[in-house]
N, C-alpha and C positions, 0 to 999 in steps of 0.2 A: 103767647099770643097767635102765634101761626106757625106754619111750615111751609116754606117756598122752596121749590126744587127746579133747577134748570138742567135739561140734558138727561141722559139715561143713567140716573144713580140706580144703585142696587141695595136692598136692606134685606139683613137676615132676620132681624126682629121686627117689631111693629113701630108704626108711626102714628103718633096722637098728639092731640092738644086738648088742654081744659084750662079755662072754661070756655075758650073760644072754639070756634069750629072750622077755621080757614086752614085747609090743607089744599096746596097748588102744586100741580107738576108731579104728584105721585099717583100712580096708577097700580091696580092689584098685581099687574105683571111685574112689578119692580120689588115685590114684597116676597121674601121666601116662604117656604111651606108652613113653619112654625109662626109667620107673622100675621099681623090684621091691620088695618086701618082704622084707627079710633078717632073720631072727630066729635068731641064733646061728650063722649059716653062715660058711663060710669067706670069703665075700665081705665080711661083716661084720667078720671078723677081721682082714682086710687093710686095710680101711678104718681100723679103730682103731690099727693100727700106723702107717698114714699120718699120723692125728691126732696121735700121739705126737711123730712126727718134726716136725711142722710147729709144734706147740706148742712145743719146745724151740728151733727155729730161730729163731722171733719173739720169745721171751723173750730169746734171747741176742744180739739185735740191739743195736748202739750207738745211744743216743738222740741224735737230732738236735736235739730242742727239748724243753726242760722247761717245760710251761704253768705260768701263775701258780697256777692251781688245777685241781682235777679237773672243773669244770663246764665244757661243751663248747658250750653253747647261745650262739648269736650269733657264733661264730668263723667266720672264713675262713680255710682252712687249706691250704697247698700240699704235694705230696708229701714224705715223710719219716717218720721214726719219733718218736712223741710218746709223752710220759708226765707225769704230774703229778709234783710234788716227792715223792721218796720213793716213787715208783710207787704214790701213793695211789689210793683208789677214784676211778672215772669216773662222771658223771652227765651226762644231756643233758636240758634242758628248753628247748623252742622249736626253733630250727633250726641245724644245724650244716653249713657248706658246704664242699665239699671242691673244691678248684680244681687242675685238670690243668696248667693254663698253656699248653694247646695240645699236651701231650705225652701221648700215650695209654700210654705206658709208666711213668707217675708211679704209685709205689707209697705206700700209706697203712697204716701200722702202729701201733696204738695199745696201748701195754704198761700192766699194772696188777696188783700182786700181791694186790689185793682185788677188790671187786666192781664190776660194772657195771650201772647203772640207768638206765632212760630214762623220763621222765614220760609220760603219756597225751597223745595227739595231737603228740608230739613228731615230728621230721623231720629226714632227712639229704637233702642236696641236692648233687648231682654237677654241675660246670659245667667248660667249657672243656676237654673230651677225658677228663676222669677216667672211669675204668671201674670198675663195680661189683665185678668179679671181681680187682680190685687192692687191695681194703680189707679189713683183717684186724685182728680185737679179740683180743688175748691177754689173758685173763681169769684171775687166781689163785684167784679164788674162784667164787661163781655170778654169773649175769647174769639180769637181769629186765627184759623190756620192757613198757612201759605199754601199755594199750589204745588200739586206733584210732590206733596210731602208724605211722610208715614206718621200717624200719630198712634199712641196705645194708651188706654185707659178710659175711664170714664170722666166727662167733664160735667160738674156741678155748678153751672153758672149762674149768677144772681140776674143777669140781665141776658143780652143776645148772645148767640153763637153764629160765627160766620164761617164755613167751610169751603176754602178756595177750590179751584177745579182739579179734578182729577186726583184727590187725596185718597189714600188708603187709611181707613179709621178702624182700627182694632178695639172696639168699645162702644161707648153710647154717648150722645149729645144731648143733655138733658138742661133746659133752660127754664128758670122759675117764672119769669116776669116779662120775656120779650121773645121775639121770633127766632127761629132756626132757619137760616139760608144755606141751601145746598146747591152744587154744580158738578153734575156728571161724577159724583162720588161713590166710594165703595165701602159700604159697612160690613165689617165681619164680625162674627160672635168673639167675643175675647175669650181666649184660650184660658181654662181652669185645670187643666190636666197636664202633669210634666210628661213630656215624650222620652221615653227611654232611647239611649243612642242604638243605632243599629250596629249590632256585631257581625260582622263576617268572618266566618271560619274557612281558612284555606287547608285543604287537607294536605299533608306533606307528600312529596312527590316520591314514589317508590323507587329505590335504587337497586339494580340487579348487578352483582359482582359477578363477572366471570372469569373463572381460573383460566391463567395462562396455559397453553398447550405447549409441552416439551416435546419435541420429537429428537429422539437419539439415533444418530446413523452410526452403525458400526463399521469401523475401518476395514476396508478390503484389502487383503494380503495376497499377494501372487507370488507363487514360489516356482522359480524357473530351475528344473533340474539341469544339473550340469551334463554336458554330452561328452561321453567318454569313447574315444578311438582306439580300438585293439591295435597294438603295434604289430607291423608286419616284418618278417625276417627274410631278407634276401640273400642267397647264396652265390658268390661270383667265383669262378675259377680262373685264376690268373697264373699262367706258367707253373702249373701242378700245385699252386698254393691257393688253398681255399680261403676266401675273403667273405667273411659274413658281415653283411650290414643290418644292423637293427635299427628301425625307426623307434625314436622314443616316443613313448605313450603321451599324449598331450590330453589336457582337459581344457575345453573351450567353455568360457562364461559370457554373459552377456555384457559384464563389465569387468575391468576397464575396456573402454571401447579402444580399438587400434585403428588408427587413420590409415587412409589408403596409401600414403606415402611410406609408411612403416612397414606394411605387409609384404611387398615385394622385396623391399631390402633385407628383411629378416630371411626370406627363402634364398636369396642369393648368397647371402654370407653362409647358409648351411651346406649348400652346394660347393662353395668353394674349399671349405674345411675338409669335405669328402675328397674332393679332387685331389688336394694337397697331400692328404694322407696317402691315398692309392699310389700317387707319384713316387712320395718318400719310399714307400714299401717297394715298388717296382724297381727304383733307383737302387735300393739297398740288394735286392737279389742279383741284379745286373752287376753290382761292384763286387759281389760276392763272386759270382761266376767268371768275373774276368780275373779276380785274383788267383782263383784256384788253376786257371788255365796257364797263366804266368809260371806258378810253381812247378806245373807239370814240365 
């Protein structure tokens, strides 16, 4: 019957009414490049006819799963046709998750002969290939969406649709017999193509192996040649007796080391022995000489 908007709403697709012509608060600047404003036009009339066909088709589907209650918050649902017992009213507080099970052709249809109400900040999440264009809400009365919520799918309402402030709407709001009321909302084209996950390839890090360097140091050998002293011969004339003194040849090595206290003692011992030997030799000759004199 009418479209009424408050605030700076935005639309990817068209806004239209039929058979009425009242569209308030919607300007061409709010409409996306592919959209138009259709007030009572033949385009809007064709859209109204398509809405009637879609509503009847969705309402006539056989129910696959009857939910325990009409409260959808916290549920994880696979593709199928859902309704509360006796097609009671549906509500959403919190998060509803729709799982495509890896099949992009999964279709989700929710049926109610009464109202659809979602709470403020409620959310509908699609996972595993579920697509926004395959979600439909057949509502036998009115639909009301809470402020700052996120809604997914196309609402096919028999009467009015009221969208609270700042709602992110991924789909279409289609009312058969009453008004659509909006307030600073954002309408997105419902996705109909699966988005492949982005794969990031990280090249392996190149590892450079450096062989350890081995340095061999040859041991240095120092040879010290022994010092050889040529013995000296000394001849001494004692009372017509020739005494020959021979110094014993000695070899001097760097090891073992002789302490300073041993060296003078060794020299003194050698001189004393020579002196004793010379004294005994002279004493012997003197004794022999005295004995001969007494015999004479």
